[in-house]
N, C-alpha and C positions, 0 to 999 in steps of 0.2 A: 532423565534430566530433572534436577531439583533446583528451584529458584525461590528467592525470598519474596519477590514482587510479581512473579509471573506464574500462571498455571498453564501447563502444557499437556495436551492430550493428542495422541495419534491414533486414528481409526480409519480403516479403509483407504489408506494412502493420503489421508488428509490430516494435517496438523492444525490444531486450534491453539493459538497463543492468546491467552487472556491476561491483560494487564490488571493486576489484582491489588489495588490500593483504594478500595471503595470508600474508606473513611476520609481520603484525600481527593475524592473524585478522580482517582487513577492518575493524579498529576505525575509528570515525569521528573523524578529526582535522579541524582547521579547514579545511585545503585540500580535503578530501573533501566537506565540507558546502558550500563555495563551488561546487564542481563539480556537486554534486547540484542545487543551485539553478539553475545555468546550464543543465544538461542538461534539466531538466524545463521550463524556460522555452522552450528551443529546440524540444523535442519537442511542446510545446503549440501552437507556431506551425506545425509541419510538417504540411501537409495530407495527406501520404502515410502518416502514422502514425495508426492507429486505436486500438491497444492497446499498453501498455507492460508489459514483464515486468522485475521488479527481482530480482536475485539476487547471490550473492557468489562470488568465485573460490575454487577448491579444494573439498575435500570435508569440511573441518572446520567451517567457519564461514560463515554468512550475514553477520552482523555481530556480533562478540563484545562490542560496547559502544562507549563513547567512549574516546578515547585518554587513559589515566590520567595520562600525563606532562603533558598539557595541563590536565587537571582539577586536578592538584596545585598549579598556579600561581594558581588563582582566589581572589579575595577577594569580599566581599559585593557590591561594586559591579560588578566584572567578571563575576561569576557570573550576575547578572541579565541582562546583555547576552548572555552565552553561551547562557543558556536561551532567551531571546527570539529570538535568531537561529536556533537549532535549531527552535524551534516554528514559525517562519515557513516554513522549508523543508518541514517535515512537513505543515503546513497546505496548502501548495501541492500536495503529493502527494495529500492527502486530497481536495482540491477540484479536482483535475485533471478536465477535461471528458472526458478519455480514460481508460478503465478501467486501473487499475494492479494487476497481479497480482504478489504477492510469492511467489517460489519460494525457500522457506527451506530451504537445503541444509546446515544444521548449526547451530552455536550462534547464537541470536538473544537476546542478553542486553542489559539496559540499553537504550541507544540503539538496539540492533539489534532488540529486541522492539518498541520504540516506532515505529521506521520501518515494521516489518511491520504494526503496528496502523493506521498511517496509510494503508496500501494498501487498495484496495477488496475484494480477495479474497486469501486466504492459502492457499497449498499448501505442504506440508512433506515433506521426506524422512524416512525412518524413523529416521535418526540425529539429527534436529533436537532441540534443547533450547531451551526458552523460560524467561525469567525477568526480573524487575526486582530485581537484587541491590544496588541503590544504597545500601540501609541498611548494608551491609557496609563502605561507605566513609564512613559518617556523613552521607549526603545522601539526597535523595529523587529519583525520576524528574523530569527537568526538561524533557523534550521532548514532554510531553503524555501520558505514560504513566498518570498517576493518573486522568486523565479518560477516555481512550479504552478502557483496560482495564476500568474500572468499567462503562462503557456496554456493552461487548461481552459480558462474562461474568458480571456482577452484582457488587454491592457487597461481599458477604461473601467471595467467592473472591478478588476483586481485592485487598481489604484484607489477606487472609492472605498472598498471594504478595508483596505490596509490603512488609509488615511483617516477614516472615520472610526474605525474599530467596531463598526456595527456587526451584529449577529444576523444571520439569516436562518430561516427554518428549513425543514427537509423539503417541503414542496418547492420553495424558491431555489434550493440547491439543485433539485432535479431539473427545474425549468432552465437553469443556466448551464447545465451540463457538469456540475460539480460532482453529482452522484449519478449512478447508472439506474438505480431503482429505489423505491421507497416501499417499505413493508410495515405491517403491524409489529409492535415490539416483540410479541411472542412468536412471530414467524421468522424474524430476521436471520437467526443463525441457521435455521432449517433451510431457508432460501439460499443462504451462502453455501451450504452443503450441496444443494441441488446444482448450483452453478459449478462448484468444484468438481462434482461427479461428471458433469457434462464435459468439462475440460479434460478430466482424466481419461475419458473415453476416446480422446483424439490421440494422434501420434505425438508423443512428447518431444521428439526431435523438432517437429514443426512448431509446436507450442513455444519451445525455448528459442528457436530461431526467430519467430515472430516478435517475441519480447525484445530481442537484440535489435531488430530492425526498427521497431517502434521507438525504442529509447534514444536513438540517435537523431530523431526528428528535432529540428531546431538547433542541433549542435554542429551540423555540417550543411553544405549547400544541397539544394534539391537534387542536383545531378550526382553528387557524392552519395547521397542517401539511396538513390536508385541503383547506383553501382553496387553498394553494399547489399541491398535487397537482392539484386541479381546473383551475387556471389552466394548468399545464404540459400536462395532458391535452388541454385545448382547443387549445393551440398545436400539439400534435402532430397533431390532427385537421385542421389547416389545411395540412398538408404533402402533397407528392406521394407521399411514402413511405406515408402513411396510405391514400391512394387505391390505391396499388399493393399494399400488404399485404392490404387487405380484398378487393380484386378477385382477387388470386391465391388467397386462401382460397376464395372462392366458385367460382372456376374450377378448383380442385383442382390448382394448379401451384405451383412454388416462386416466391416473389417476387423481383423484380430491383430492389432498392433503389438509388436514386441519391443518397440523403442530401440530398434537396431538399424 
């Protein structure tokens, strides 16, 4: 796979997707959004990839936001299309059957915060900064930020950050549950690899079923969610991985999953 604004490397069943516009602090322009859609489509089909790590080039920014020069040209009609196209890409990331780990290595502002929110797990470097500063431009988050941030950290805090446009640092992001872990800058990607390898060691049918069950939280009633969970649980119990996992536990050995 070859891209203008992305660097993609696949190693040991892990794909690392790096947004590569360091001179623009990895801002999301139209070309980058097209490439993100394409790469997640391709990786979704790639049977040799089990986990995806998303990060940014350089040490300053994960993604500093949308490209303001493109935003400036929007009107009411084109803005709706702009928002919906971005939401489509981030929805694809959120609903990837393969876990997506955001390795947030610097500024994650506006669209950068929103793409991190769309990932299943968020790890941050000590210098990371998060925020939805769109109100400073006279707009609101348009790539799902109002929805995902509210679900993740609660309505009161999300409302404060969206209405003030304030940034928070990595330690505060960890405290409020926006990120799972904070690491030194030079350890971040290695730690993301460690987590990816741990996930890869599990039965992938179970991993993918868990993502499906988690993703419908808030979209259906609690009872409907539990019914869906039960159905997925039952399907998992019909797999070879279930037989292997339970047998390995009883025999006090490590399971050898075949993802079947």
